[in-house]
Wavefront OBJ file of the C-alpha trace (Angstrom):
o trace
v -2.839 -23.207 22.423
v -2.035 -19.498 22.439
v -3.892 -19.124 19.115
v -7.137 -19.967 20.948
v -6.433 -17.598 23.842
v -8.356 -14.387 24.338
v -6.584 -11.469 22.669
v -7.614 -7.960 23.761
v -6.428 -5.058 21.613
v -6.727 -2.024 23.892
v -7.748 1.087 21.963
v -9.983 2.827 24.449
v -8.179 6.159 24.644
v -7.809 8.872 22.050
v -4.285 9.967 22.880
v -5.366 12.735 25.238
v -3.040 15.703 25.478
v -0.111 13.715 24.090
v -1.556 13.069 20.637
v -4.276 15.747 20.736
v -5.832 14.680 17.401
v -2.604 15.296 15.496
v -3.202 14.956 11.716
v -6.907 15.390 12.494
v -7.302 11.733 13.512
v -6.949 9.576 16.613
v -3.571 7.900 17.037
v -5.130 4.484 16.382
v -6.050 5.601 12.865
v -2.645 6.798 11.697
v -1.795 5.400 8.249
v 0.748 2.584 8.120
v 1.295 0.553 4.978
v -1.611 2.489 3.491
v -4.204 1.472 6.102
v -5.196 2.619 9.593
v -2.938 1.190 12.279
v -5.829 -0.326 14.257
v -7.145 -2.103 11.141
v -3.735 -3.525 10.320
v -3.273 -4.919 13.832
v -6.621 -6.723 13.719
v -5.806 -8.209 10.310
v -2.401 -9.373 11.550
v -4.002 -11.436 14.319
v -6.663 -12.865 12.033
v -4.195 -13.765 9.290
v -1.879 -15.476 11.773
v -4.746 -17.712 12.937
v -5.816 -16.234 16.275
v -9.462 -17.215 16.762
v -10.623 -15.234 19.802
v -9.687 -11.596 19.186
v -11.410 -8.638 20.861
v -11.065 -4.950 20.122
v -11.689 -2.648 23.078
v -12.660 0.892 22.088
v -15.292 3.524 22.769
v -18.772 3.156 21.322
v -18.103 6.296 19.257
v -15.179 4.594 17.514
v -16.702 1.139 17.130
v -17.947 1.618 13.567
v -14.687 3.046 12.227
v -12.327 0.802 14.230
v -13.898 -2.667 14.305
v -13.320 -5.168 11.472
v -15.354 -8.247 10.590
v -14.237 -11.313 12.498
v -13.240 -9.313 15.587
v -15.352 -9.257 18.754
v -16.145 -5.968 20.486
v -15.546 -4.738 24.025
v -16.822 -1.334 25.031
v -13.938 0.395 26.724
v -14.696 1.435 30.323
v -14.456 5.096 31.185
v -11.324 6.214 32.997
v -12.203 7.625 36.403
v -8.877 9.172 37.300
v -7.657 6.374 39.565
v -4.010 5.453 39.092
v -5.034 1.858 38.454
v -6.900 2.900 35.338
v -3.534 3.550 33.694
v -2.937 -0.197 33.594
v -4.649 -1.908 30.672
v -4.852 -5.110 32.719
v -6.731 -3.317 35.496
v -8.791 -1.277 33.047
v -10.160 -4.435 31.413
v -10.183 -6.690 34.480
v -13.834 -7.640 33.869
v -12.858 -9.060 30.494
v -9.912 -11.184 31.633
v -10.457 -14.920 31.130
v -9.663 -16.370 34.554
v -9.961 -19.955 33.319
v -7.601 -19.670 30.386
v -4.993 -17.285 28.960
v -5.611 -13.646 28.093
v -3.149 -11.630 26.033
v -3.229 -7.854 26.411
v -2.027 -5.888 23.370
v -2.132 -2.218 22.438
v -3.943 -0.330 19.700
v -1.271 2.358 19.416
v 1.607 -0.070 18.850
v 2.977 -0.778 15.393
v 3.563 -4.550 15.356
v 5.859 -6.130 12.823
v 4.653 -9.372 11.265
v 7.649 -11.066 12.865
v 6.413 -10.033 16.317
v 2.924 -11.461 15.726
v 4.488 -14.661 14.411
v 6.639 -15.122 17.525
v 3.707 -14.301 19.827
v 1.593 -16.926 18.049
v 4.169 -19.545 19.075
v 4.190 -18.629 22.763
v 4.246 -21.874 24.814
v 1.330 -20.527 26.884
v 2.801 -21.938 30.061
v 3.422 -18.882 32.255
v 3.077 -15.126 32.688
v 5.219 -13.371 30.140
v 5.761 -9.828 28.869
v 6.988 -9.273 25.335
v 8.757 -5.957 25.345
v 11.816 -3.838 24.754
v 13.933 -3.391 27.847
v 16.274 -0.748 26.426
v 15.936 2.113 23.976
v 15.283 1.350 20.332
v 18.091 2.079 17.935
v 15.709 1.514 15.012
v 12.919 3.984 15.816
v 14.743 6.430 18.086
v 12.456 5.670 21.031
v 14.495 6.115 24.201
v 11.873 4.713 26.608
v 12.933 1.633 28.554
v 10.761 -1.180 29.840
v 8.286 -0.828 26.961
v 5.649 -3.633 27.009
v 4.094 -4.751 23.710
v 2.076 -7.766 24.856
v 1.218 -9.199 28.284
v 0.440 -12.921 28.481
v -1.666 -13.699 31.557
v -2.184 -17.410 32.172
v -4.861 -18.655 34.541
v -2.169 -19.559 37.077
v -0.561 -16.112 37.029
v -3.479 -13.692 36.828
v -4.211 -13.654 40.576
v -0.571 -12.891 41.434
v -0.417 -10.212 38.748
v -3.489 -8.452 40.139
v -1.989 -8.622 43.628
v 1.188 -6.999 42.290
v -0.905 -4.411 40.477
v -2.814 -3.475 43.608
v 0.468 -3.058 45.477
v 1.793 -0.889 42.659
v -1.305 1.298 42.798
v -0.570 1.997 46.466
v 3.150 2.684 46.084
v 3.319 4.472 42.741
v 1.807 7.843 43.798
v 4.569 8.202 46.400
v 7.195 7.364 43.796
v 5.732 9.982 41.465
v 6.064 12.627 44.180
v 9.722 11.663 44.556
v 10.217 11.947 40.774
v 11.206 8.301 40.640
v 8.311 7.297 38.414
v 5.355 8.541 36.437
v 1.860 7.118 36.149
v 2.739 5.535 32.813
v 5.233 3.341 34.702
v 2.468 1.389 36.425
v 2.839 -1.635 34.141
v 6.611 -1.665 34.620
v 6.331 -1.370 38.391
v 3.770 -4.199 38.478
v 6.059 -6.438 36.441
v 9.007 -5.708 38.699
v 6.957 -6.384 41.788
v 5.779 -9.661 40.220
v 9.313 -10.927 39.503
v 11.049 -9.372 42.517
v 13.136 -6.646 40.856
v 13.458 -3.351 42.784
v 11.654 -0.583 40.963
v 14.607 1.762 41.410
v 16.812 -0.527 39.280
v 17.691 0.861 35.837
v 14.870 0.702 33.328
v 16.553 -1.953 31.213
v 16.905 -4.477 34.047
v 14.684 -7.493 33.319
v 14.913 -11.253 33.776
v 14.615 -14.107 31.324
v 11.812 -16.251 32.729
v 8.982 -13.757 32.427
v 10.376 -11.273 29.914
v 10.729 -11.941 26.191
v 13.096 -9.357 24.773
v 11.923 -7.814 21.511
v 13.682 -4.961 19.775
v 12.756 -4.323 16.145
v 10.424 -1.806 14.474
v 7.648 -2.855 16.853
v 6.987 0.254 18.939
v 4.212 2.393 20.323
v 3.281 5.821 19.018
v 2.387 8.129 21.879
v 2.693 11.629 20.511
v 3.326 13.700 17.352
v 7.091 13.490 17.898
v 6.936 9.687 17.765
v 5.001 9.917 14.504
v 7.257 12.523 12.940
v 10.466 10.647 13.704
v 9.078 7.412 12.298
v 7.574 8.951 9.165
v 10.903 10.633 8.365
v 12.933 7.524 9.097
v 10.566 5.030 7.448
v 8.349 6.896 4.964
v 7.496 3.667 3.122
v 5.772 2.375 6.283
v 4.434 5.443 8.073
v 2.590 7.211 5.268
v 0.925 10.597 5.327
v -2.326 9.384 3.801
v -4.327 6.246 3.298
v -4.230 4.486 -0.054
l 1 2 3 4 5 6 7 8 9 10 11 12 13 14 15 16 17 18 19 20 21 22 23 24 25 26 27 28 29 30 31 32 33 34 35 36 37 38 39 40 41 42 43 44 45 46 47 48 49 50 51 52 53 54 55 56 57 58 59 60 61 62 63 64 65 66 67 68 69 70 71 72 73 74 75 76 77 78 79 80 81 82 83 84 85 86 87 88 89 90 91 92 93 94 95 96 97 98 99 100 101 102 103 104 105 106 107 108 109 110 111 112 113 114 115 116 117 118 119 120 121 122 123 124 125 126 127 128 129 130 131 132 133 134 135 136 137 138 139 140 141 142 143 144 145 146 147 148 149 150 151 152 153 154 155 156 157 158 159 160 161 162 163 164 165 166 167 168 169 170 171 172 173 174 175 176 177 178 179 180 181 182 183 184 185 186 187 188 189 190 191 192 193 194 195 196 197 198 199 200 201 202 203 204 205 206 207 208 209 210 211 212 213 214 215 216 217 218 219 220 221 222 223 224 225 226 227 228 229 230 231 232 233 234 235 236 237 238 239 240 241
């Protein structure tokens, strides 16, 4: 069952130059529904019945991030390698190779509907839950946005092979202005399913991609936060209650 699978919430970064401690807090602690985003995400998984949830963050953030009932992973240090930009590669030592591991993100606002659908995943194959085109709800124009990566024991070896190939090719694509380092996950997915990277960003296929386009979205920088807080002030609050 997917509810027994290993869930890793990746919150190892602090937003770097993109977020730059906007509002005086890390992007994982921005207030949504009156509570820090990272706390809400953990509660969503617990309340839906997931039993094997891990939060990956730095030791400095462990006390303020981690909730009771959630297991802890100390986030590895980034060493500048392009592969470190992939959460799957970053936490490769924590992947369960004998079962299913689901990679999720600490800077993504998940709707309850998204967590509900994820909890019903058939757990039969590699699958990415994401938005292939721009969001008309949040104003996010980025395409190929992953929200959760389901790695079954039968797919993890192939995914890592695709990731290694992406790590070799991507720097050359960056030099040609075809890609950026943040596209590593998208390139890996396309390599896995046989779609040319140069295809438009909203080209996906049905077997391994679950299309999701609602208020679920990641928050990368102050602009993302400002647009959401203006559009949805009842969700993205300016202070904790």
